[in-house]
N, C-alpha and C positions, 0 to 999 in steps of 0.2 A: 647348750643351745641345740634344739632340734632343727636340722636343715632339711631332711627328708624323713617324714614320719610314717609314711605308708608306702606299700608297694613291695616289689621283689628285691629292692636294695634300700637299705636304711643308712642315714648319715647324720651324725651329730658332732658337735665341736665343743670341747670343754674349755674351761677358763685358762688352761695351760697351753692352748694352741694345738692340742691333739685332736684330730678328726678321727672318728671311729666309723669306718665303712663296713657294714654287715651285709653279707649275701643272705637273702631272706626268702629262699624257696625250700624250706626244710623238708616239705613233703616230697620233693624231687631231688633230694640230696644236693640242692643248689645247682642242678643241671642247667646248662645254658641253652636257651632258645632265643629267638630274635628279640622279643619284647624285653626279656631279662637283660640281654646285652645292651640294648638301648638305654635302659635305666641305669645299668652299671656305668656306661660311658658318661651319662648325664651327671651321675654322682661324682665321678672323678673330676669332671669339669667344674661342678659346683665347689668342690674342695679346692681346686686349683685357683679359683677366683677369690678365695678368702685371704685378705692381706695378713690376718693374724695367724694363719696356718703355720705350724712349726714341725709337725710330723703327722703321718697318716698310719692308722692301725687298721689292718684288713683281717676280718674274721668271717666265719660262716655260722649261720644259725642251724640248729638241728643236729643230727648225728654225724654229719660229714662236712668238711670244709667246702669241697666242691668235687662232684663226681665227673666233671667234664661236660661234654655235650649232652643234651636231653635226648637220650636214645629213643624214647617213645615218640617224641615229636619227629625225629629224623625218620624213623621207620614208617610213620604214617604218611610221609610225603611221596613215597613211591618214586615214579619217574621224575617228579618235580624236585627231588632232593638236591640235585646239583644247583639249581637256581636258588633254592632256600639256603644252601650252605654258602653260596657266593655272598648273600646278604649277611648271614651270620658271621662268617669269617671277616667280612669288612668291619663289622662292629667290634669283633674281638681284636682286630688289629688296632682299631682306634683306642680301645681300652689299654692294650699293651703299650702303645706309644704314649698314651696319657700318663700311665704309671711311670714309664721311663723318663718322661720329660717333666714330671712333677717336680717343682723346685725344692721339695723337702724329701727326706728319706721316708721310705715305706717299710713298715714292719708288718709281717704276716704272722698270725697266730693260728697254727694248723692243728686240727683234731680230726679224727676219723680218716676218711680217704681224701687224698688230693690226687685226682686222676685225670687223664686225658689232656687235650690242649687247654681246656678250661682250668682244671685244678693244678696240674703240674706246670702248665704254662704260666699261670699267675704266680706260682711259687718262684719260678725262674726269673720273673720280672720284678720281684721285690728285692729290697736292699738287705734286710735282716729277716730271717725266717726262724721262728721259734716253734717247736712242735711238741705236743704232748707225747708221752712215751708210747701210747698205743696207736699213734698216727701211722698211716700207710701211704705209700707213694707208688704210682705206676703210670706208664704212658698210655697204653690201651689203644692207641691209634691203629696199629697193625692188627689188633684183635678184631676190629670191625672193618678191615679192608681199607683203611684210610691212612693219612699221614699226619705227623705232628703239626701244630700251629701255635699261635700266640708267640711266635718268634723262638720257640723252644728248640728248633733245629739249629739255631745259632747260639742261644744262651746256654742250653744244656751242655754241649761239648766244652764251652768255656768254664763252666762250673765244675764238671766232674772229669773232663778229659775225653778224648775221642773214643778210646776203646770202651770205657764204661758207658758213655752215651750210646754207642752202637748196641751194647748189650741191653740197655734199658729200652731203647726204641725198637729193636728187632726181636728180642726174646720176651719182652713184657714181664719181667719179674716184678713181684710185689715187694717193695722195699720197706723194712721196718724203719721207724724213726731213728733208731741207733745206726742202722746201715746207711741211711740218708745222710746223717751227720758225719759218719766216717769218710764218705766219699766227697763231702763238701757240697752236697745238694742243699743242705740247710745249715743254719748257724749253730743251733744247739737244741738239746732235748731236755724237757723238764717233766716232773710228774704231772699227770693229767689234771689233778686237782689244782695245780698251780699255774696252768697254762694262761688263763686270762690275766691273772695278776702279773705274771712275769712278762707277758707281751706288752701289757699296758705300761709296766715299769720301764721297759726298754724304750717305748715310744716317748714317755715322759722324760727320760734321760736325754734323748735326742732333742726334745723340745726345750730343755734347759740350756742347750749348747748354743754357740753362735750361729744363727740361722744362715747367714750369707756364706760363712765358711763351710758349713756342713752341706749346703746346697751345691757349692762349688766342688767339694770333694766328690759328691755323688755324680755330678756332671762329668768331671774329669775321668773318674773310673769307668763309667758307662761309655764315654766317648771312645774308649779304646776298642770297643766292639760295637758301638752304637750304629755305625754305618753298615756293618755286616748284618745286624739285626734288622734294621729298616729295609735293607736291600732284600733280605730273605722273606719278609712278610708277603709281598705280592706273589712270589713264587709258591710259598706255602698255600696261599688261598687258591691259586690256580690248580695246584695239585690236589688239594682236598676236594674241590668241586669236581674235578675230573674223575677222581677215584670214587666219589659218592654215586656216580652213575653206573657203576659196574655191578654185575651180579654178585661178586664177592662181597661188596659193601652191604648189599641188601641181605645177604646170607649172614654176615657178621652181626648186623643189627638184630636180625631175627633170633640168632643164637643167644645173644645177650638177654633178650626179652624172654626167651623160652628156657633159659638156664641150661643150655646144652653146649656141646663142643661144635664149633662151626665146621663145615666141609667146604673148603675153597676149591674152585675149579680153574681159576685163572681167567675167568671171563667177567 
């Protein structure tokens, strides 16, 4: 059943109760801007409202799962970027909270890059993450003079530990799928050719289980850090907006677009 057929986010629901949510900005590596984030939130809410829902599968169209924020859009905003990011991070917070509160488990199938608050943040907010062997993971926030969002400053340390989280956030390494699995960032790695079938199989296995019990398990596990994640979201948004008004943030965005190393001045 097609629930959302057009736009930057697509959603369908099969006869087994598995909803498939697809990020659909392939030309921008599923980079997040405000219209995209609005549509993503709407899709999560549509899925939430379906009584037959048993599992949600999240994937990305095109060469990458999600490259994070839409750098081109951000760079075009100039001095208006803080206001723009206040709106963008508000929608991203809504998406994150929607996924965490979804009464069924969420399976992510990751290929290409999962980067930034968008890509890495979504990965951290999912319950099961299956990645193709060529997938890559990175934070990227510090690279453009900003801070992590989508709750990842709380979820990432819980997943991989404090020291490894600091390394990922401060040094911006690009992690292979195998490295991500080894540190507990993702669930498992499969051959690229098998990613879609393996992710769908995991979602269908969940859909065959007892929905109330699985929903309760998800709620209980996340509630152990849920208060910390929700408390962290407003502070993340405030920090991202504040940092986006700095010269270093503008330099970081320009450097990404110009494919060069940034020169940060602390202003």
